[in-house]
Structure formats: C-alpha cells, structure tokens
N, C-alpha and C positions, 0 to 999 in steps of 0.2 A: 394631470388626471388621465387615466387610461381610457382611450377612446373605445366606442362600441366595436369598431373595426378591429382594433388590437385585441380586444377580449375574444372576438370571434376567431381571430387567427390563432390565439393561444388554444382555444377549445379544439379547433381542427387539428393543431399540431399534437396536442395531448392525445386525442383520439387515435391519430396515426401512430404515435408511439406505443399506445396500449395494444393496438393491432399488431405492430411489429414485434413487441415483446411476446405476444401470444403465439406468434409464429416461430420464435426462436426455439432452439432445443431446450428442454427442461432437464438438465443433467441431474438434478437432485429430486425429481419426482419419485424416483425409486432409489435404490442404493447408489451412492457415489463411489465408483470403482476405479476411475482413471484420473490421474493428475499429472500435469506437465509443468516443468520448470525450465525456462530458456536460459537463465543466467546461472552462473556458478563458476568457481575457480578454486583450484587447489595449488598452492605455491607458498613460498616462504612468507610468513606474516599473515596468512589467511586460514581460517577454520570454517568449514561448511557442515551443516547438519540438515537432516530431514526429521521433523517431528510428526509422528503418525498417530492419529487418534482412531482406534478401532472401535466401531460402534456395533459390530456384529461378529459372530465367530462360533466356533473356530474358523479361521480363514487363512488363505495363503496370500502373502504380499510380495510382489516382485519389483525390484528397483533396477531399471536398465538405463543406459547412458549413451549419449552422443557426445564425443569429446574430440578435442583437437589441440595441437600445439599453438604457440603464439603466431607461428607462421601459417596456420590454417591446415596443417597436415593432420589427417585423422588418426586417432589413437583408439585401439580396442580396449574397453574396460569390461571385465566380466560382471554379469548381473548378480545382485544379491537377492536371495530368496528367504523370506521368513515363513515358516510353516506352523500351522496350529496356533495362530495369534488369537487370543481369546477376546470376547466382546468386553467393552467397557475397560479397555486397557490402553496404554500409551507406549509407543516405541520411539526411542531416540536413536537415530542412525548417524554415526560420525563418518562423513564421506572421506575425510582425510585418512582416518584409520583404515578404511576399506581399501583405498588405493595403495596405502603403504603395505598392507598385508598381501596385496596381489602384485607388488613390485611394479606398479605403473609409473613410468617416468614423469617427472615434473620439470617445469610448471605445465599446467594443463588447464584448459577452459572446458567446462563441462555442463551439458544439459542433462536433465533427468526425466524419466517417465516412470511413474509408479502405477502399477496395476494391482488390483485386489479382487479376490473372489467374493468379498463382502463389502459392507458399508464403511467408508473411511472419510476422514478429513485430514489434510496434510499441509504443513507449512515448511519453509526453508529459511531458518535463521543462518546468518553469516556474520562473522566477526573478523576484524582486520586491523593491522598496524603496518602500513605499507605506503609506497608511493605509486598510485595508480596512473602513472604518466601525467601527474599534476605538477611535478617539479619539487614536491615536498612530501614528507611522510605525514599521513593522516591516520586517525584511528577512530573506530566506532563500530556500528553494526547495522545490518539491514534484515528485513524479514518480509516475505510475501506468502500469501495463500496460493496454492497451486491453481493453474488454469484447468478446468475440467474437460475442455475439448479444444482442439485447434480451430482456427477460423481464418477467413481470407483477409480480414481487416482488423488492425489494432490502432488505437488512438492514444496519444499522449499529450495532455494539455500543458504539462510543465516541461521546462527545459530552458537552459540558458548557456550562451557562449560568451564568456567574459573572463578577465583575469581572476584566478582563484577557483575556477571550475573546469572540470572535464566531464563530458557527457558521452555516453555510449548507447547503442541499441544492440541487444542480444537477440538473435533470431534462431529459433529451433525449427528445423524441418523434419518431422517424424515420418514423412512419406517415403515410399520406395522410388519416387520420381523426383528429379530436380524441379525446383520451383522458381520461376521468374518473379522477382520481388521489386516493388517500387516504393521508395521513401519520398514523401512529399512534405512540404513545410508550410506552416503559417508563422511568420516571424515579424517582430516589431522591435523598434528601439525603445528605450526607457520612457521616451515622451509619447509613445503610442504610434508613431509613424511606421507604416508598413514597410518591411524589407523583403524584396523578392529573393528567393533562393531556388536555384535550379534543382529539380528532382534528381534523385540518384537511383540507378537501376543496378541490380545484382542478381545473379542466379545462385540460389542457395542449394547446394548439392543434396541429393537424397540422403536421408538418415544422418544428417549432420547439423552443426550449428555454426553461426556466422556472427562475428562482432564487427559493428560499424561504429567508427569514432566520429560522432557528430561534430565535436569541436574541431577536429582536424579537417573534416570536409568543408565546414563553413569557412575556415581560414583559407583553404585552397581555392575558394571562389572569390577571394579578395574582398570579403565583406568586413567592414570595420566593426570592432567591438565597441561597446557591449551590444548584444542582441538577445532577445528573449524568443524562444523557439518552441512551437508546438509541432508535432509530427503525426503523420499517418503512415502506417506500414501496410501495404497491400500486396497480396501474393496470389499467383494463379492457383496454387494448391493450398489447403489449410495449413497454417503455421502457428507458432506461439512466439510472442515478442515481449520483451521487458526493456525498461530504460534505467540502467544504473547511472548514477551521477555522484561525483565526489567533489569535495570543496574544502577550501580554507579561505574565509573572508569574514568581514564584519557585516552582519545583516542589518545593522542599525541599532545595535544594543551597546555599542561602545567597546567591544572586545572581539577578538577573532574567535570563530568557531570552526571546527574541522570535523569531517566525517563523511557520510555517504547515505544515499537513499536509493531505493529501487521500487518500481511498481510494474505489475502486469497491466498492459493497456486494456481499457474497455474495448469491446468489439462493436459497440453501437452507440452513437450519440442519442441522448434522450432529453426530455423536457422537464424532468423533475429529478433532482439529485440531493443527497443527504450526507451530512458529516456529523458524527456524534461527538468527536473530540475537538478540543480547541481551548486555548487560554491566552489571555492578554494580561501580562504582569511584568514586573522588572525581570530582565534576562530572557524574555521570550518574544519572538517575532512571528506573526502568523499572516499568511497570504492565501488568497484564492486565485488560481490561474484557470482561466476559462477559454476554451477553444470552440470556435464556431467553424466547423469544416464544411458547412453547407453553402449553397449558392444564394441564400437569402439572408439579409440582415436580421438579427434578433432585436426586434423593436419593443419588446415587452418582457423584460427580465427583472425579477425581484429576488434579492438576497434577504432572507429573514433569519432571525436568531432566536434560540432558546438559551437563556443565560441565567446564571446564579453566582452568588459570591461563595467564598470558601465555607460558609456556614449553611449553604443550601437555600438561602433566601433569594427569591427571584429578582432578576435585574432586567428592566425593560430596555431594549435597544431598538431604535427605529429602523425599519427596513431600508435597504438601498435599492434604487431603481436604475435601470438602464433603458433608454428609450423614452419617448414622450418629450418632456422638458430636458432630459439628459441625453447625451449621445448614446446611440444603440451600440450593440456589438456587431460590427460589420461582418458581412459574408467573407468566408475564407480568411479569418483573422483570429487573433487571440488578445486577451487583456490580462493584466495583473492587478488584483485588488488587494490593497494593503489594509488588513483588518485593524491593526493597531492604529494606523492613521485615521481610519474612519471612526473608531470609537472615541479617539481624542477629539475629533472635530465635532462630535455630538456630546461631549462632556460626560461620557459614560464613566462612572467610578470604577476603578480597578484596584486590586486584582479581580478578574472575572473569568469564570469558566463558561464556555459557550459552544453550542451546537449550531449548525448552519443548514439551511435549506435553500436551494436555488431552483426557481421556477421560470420557465421561458416559453415564449411562443414559437421558438425554433429549437430543434434538437442540438444539444451542446455536450461537450465533455468538460469535466472540471476536476481539478486536484486541489489539495490543501497542503502546501509546503509549510512547515514550521521549523524554525531554528531556535536554539536555546543555549544558554550558558547559565546554569542554575542548579540549585539543590532541590530535587523533586522529592523531598522527604527520604532521601537515600543516605543522608549523613555525609555527603561529599558533593562537591561541585562537579558537574559533568556538562559536556557540550557536544552537540551533534545536530542532526536534522532528521525530520521524518516527513513522509508524504503518503497520502492515500488518494485513490480515485473515488469520486462520489458514489455512494450506494444508490442503486436504481429504485429501491423501495424499502420501507420498513418490513420487519419480519416478526413472526411470533415464535420461531425456533431458530437458533443460530449457535454456531460452535466456534471454539478457539482451540486449535490443536497444540499450540505452543504456550509456554508459561513456565515460570520458575520462581519458587520462593526459597531463597538461599542467601547467604551473606553476599553483599555486593549487588543485590537486585531489589527493586521495588516494582510491583505489578498492580495495575489498576484495571477496572472495567468502567467505561463511560457509556452511559445510555441516554438516548434522546427519545422523548415521546412526542411526536409531532401531532398526535391526534387530540380529540376533545374529551377523552375519558382516561382516568387514571389507569396505569398499567401495573399489575401485580407480577413481579418477575421472580421466577425460581432459578437459583444458581445451583447447578449440579457439578460436582467436582470429581475428576478422575485424577488420582494422585499416586505417584510412585517414587521410590528412592532411586539413587543413581545405579543401583544393581538391578532395577526393574521390579523390585518387590512392591506390592500394593501397600499404600499407607492410608489408613482409615481416617478421614476427616469429615466430621458432620457437615452437611450442607448448611449454608447460612440461612437465617430467617428470610422469608419472602420480602423482597424489597419493593417499595411503592415508588414508581416514577410518575410524578404528577403530570396531568395533561398539559401539553405545551411547554414542558420543562425538560431539563437534563439533570442527570444524577451521576455521581462518582462513587464507586465502591472500591475500597482499598483491599485487594486480595491479601497482600503481605500482612497488613494490620490484622485482618481476620484470622490468619493462621497463628499469629502471635497470641491473639486472644484465646485461642483454643489449645495453646501450648503444644503445637505440632512440632515434632522433631524435624529439623532441617539439616541438610538440603533436600528439597523435593522438586519434582517436575510435575507440572499441573496442566491438565486440559480442562476446558469448561464447556458446559452446555447451558444456554439460557433459554428458558421457556416463559413466554409472556402472555397475559390475558388480552393484551392489545398489541398491535404491531409497533415495534420500536426499532431504532437504529443503535447498534452497539459497536464499540471499538475496544481494543485492549492495548493501551499504552504501557510500555515497560522501559524502565531505565536501569542502567547497570554501570558498575566499575569493577572489573575482575580480569583475571588472566584466563582466556579461553583455551589455553594450551599452547600458546605461541611464545611464552617466556617473558611476556610483558603485560602490564595492565592496559586494557582498553576501556574507554568510557563513552557513553552515549545513550541512545534510546531508539526504540522502534514502536510502530503501531500498525495494526491491521484491522480491517472491518470483519465482523462476524461472518462466518461461512454458512450459507443456507443448508 
C-alpha cells in the first residue's frame, strides 16, 4: 500500500514537473519553423529522406547540413531551398540524390537543420542494408521526428552493450562556438546490479557533428558484457543528440532479428510518461527501459495499461508497482521491465494490444523497445526493432509527417485515451503521389477512442476501402475532443533504392 508520505512526495514531484514544463520553451505555441536532426549517413547500403509536412504557405523551406567523413573531417554540403511550398502539402526530400547531384564525396555522416518561413512538421526516415561495425550485415529502417530546438541536456533510457549490438551517440553542434560535452552513464547487469562507467568528455567543434561509439568506449574501460546502459549528454552550449543502435540477436522469441533503432533524447525527466503503441503476441517482445538520473530513489512508481484484443474488446491488466513492498528505482540507475514476462506472470490472455502509462514520485526518462519477427498484415514475415521515448502528455492536436501507402508497406495509427471521457478523433489526410501531385482521399469517419482504452486504425486498409490508386505518400493530422496519445507504426518490405529488399518497421509519437 502506498504510504501517505509517498503520496505526498509524488504530489510534490508532479507539481515540480508541471512548473518545469511551464518554464520550458513552447516551440509549437506558434508556427513550428525549425527542426534539427543529429543523425544521418549517406554511404553504400543506406538511403536517407526528410519528409516535410507544410501546414501554411506559400513558404520557403531551407535544408542545411553539418557533415563529416568517418575520420571526422568536415565536408561542405550545399543547402537545398524549396520556394513557394503550398499549405497542406507534403515534400519528400531524398538526401542521397541531393548529395549525388552536388558531387559530394562519400561515405559521409550528416546532420541536418531545416528552417521554414511557415508552419511545418518534419521526420527523417532512413533505410539500410549494411554492416554498421556490428560484424554482420543487417537491414531495416529507422525514423525520428525532428528536434525543434537545441538544448544543454539529452537523456537516453535505452541502450545495451552486449554481443549482437552496437550503440552510438550522434551529437550535432549548430553553434558558432565549440561546445564542451560530457557523456555520463547509468548502467546495470542483467540481474540489476549497478555497473560504474567513467564519464566521457569531448569538445564538439562549432557547426559540426560528432559520433561517439558507446560499445567501443565501454569495452575500452574493461567492463565485462553484457551491460545495459542509460546515458545523459550534457553540453556547455545547446546541442542536439540521438542514439542509433543496431543489432542481430534473439530477443526471446526463438529466432534472430536484425535491424536498428534511433531516438532523439528527451531534454527533461518527468513524472508522467505515455506510450500508445505496444503488443504482446507470438513473434513480438516488448520492454520498458526506465532511467532515474536524479539523486533520489523513485519509491512510488506505477506502470498501468490500456489494453484490448484484436477485436477491440478491452483486456484488464493489473498495474505494476516499484517501491513500497517492491524494490524502488534507485537514484542514478536504470531498470529493464519485460512486458511479455509480466503479462505471462499475471495470466493475461494474448494476443493483446496495449498502451502504457508510467507515473512516478521522481522525474524519470523511459523508452519502449520492441523487437519482432512477424507478419503485421503485410503479407510477408519481417523482423526489426522499434523504440520511442515516452510522451510527456496527451494532446488534442498532433501530426505525422511521414507515411506511405504502397506495395510493401502497411501503416497504422495507434491511439490511447488515458482520460475518463470518450474521445472523438478526426483523421485528416494529406496525400500525394511520387511526383508530388495531390491525391484526393476522403477523410475517414470520426473514430471513437473509449475512455481508458486504446484503438488501432489501419491506414492502408482504409485506402484500399476507398479504392485509392497507389503508391501514395501520406501525412496525417489528428484532432481529438479529449487529449490522447498517438503513434504511427509502419512495417515494410521493399527496395528503397539500394538494389536489395529491406524489411522491418518504425514508429514515432505524434508531433504537437
């Protein structure tokens, strides 16, 4: 039972988080005009895109770069300018094609900065079939939403150094001054025992990007594998940081999966985090990785679920607690929570689709890694992994710049309603063909997400029901009568232009 003291501590921590969030910049209170992407590479076996959702116009959109060779030597890349971009349109920018057109030497590691004169939302899909210093060729895809502003701190709850994994940090310094940067670690063995790792310091040069190999650094410290790693990247000047990770291993489903994930780190730990997507079924493995970077233990943490079967019928899952009768999440530490194992221990029937909420008396950072080898209604078996950082709050309006309805793709929207009132959700579609011409698709009927439940909408299935000619590229706006959390899972098997099929999946949270 939660003590009165623990409840009071949680209330105080929540109030502090609300105050902190109120003091943070509100980049989307008006038009969102600036987006940063720390990670990126153009080389054999890789294709990188930027997908741009223009919400106002006509406007001018400029894409500039900070790039370097594998040895860290800077490379000049000319900027790309789109003029006269209309409102309610979508632009797909192929980074590989742009570099080839400008005779930029490869291989190259590249960060991007996108500035616009109007309102935009932007993502960066990447596809690969390559050996990312893992010792084996892996294939899959990653996608992130751009970071709207640099910051001095970035946190990453997920990370691991073990056979079959390679982990990096990509750091973008968009400032005219060099920036002294420190990487600190919260690490643990698989049994939860804490592993100390010496911090790493580096000066990231002005207007440049830097790649840090976490796996290589941990090995250089003589630390025995396996070890699970959370990180914090702190810099004197505001930066942007991402954590790419590549793998080939069996996550406990009886077969190898290979692919990659990346996230932009949250800039602030908080006491309330949300995840809309999640599933426990054959061929899927879901985790929650929780980082407590603070100086106080989290003694009152609750993981709660909104779940349904494949027919939309609600499934009750008892919440999981840390603290009280169970061990807390210690200060300056991290834990891994296996969702599959927890549901099995509670005899929850599967398959089940689930959203998650984490509430804590201390500010935390959390991610949801998922690995899979399955057929997600694609007509083919695909394998890969995805991860997202927890959303800080439900929203009434959110956007997805990326999306595709075409052969070899299946796209979903997953929505979680953590409130006590049903949410009526309007789905607005911005659709274009590969030549950029608009495609008229009627918006779907209003979808009802029941209070305390989660809902899955199959975008590809809806297009088929409307006899839409494909291929199409799709951006989405969600508007809800109640605050909801939404993600866009997408699975694929196709050739992105590298001469071979890649297969896998990506997911991102909706952008405010």
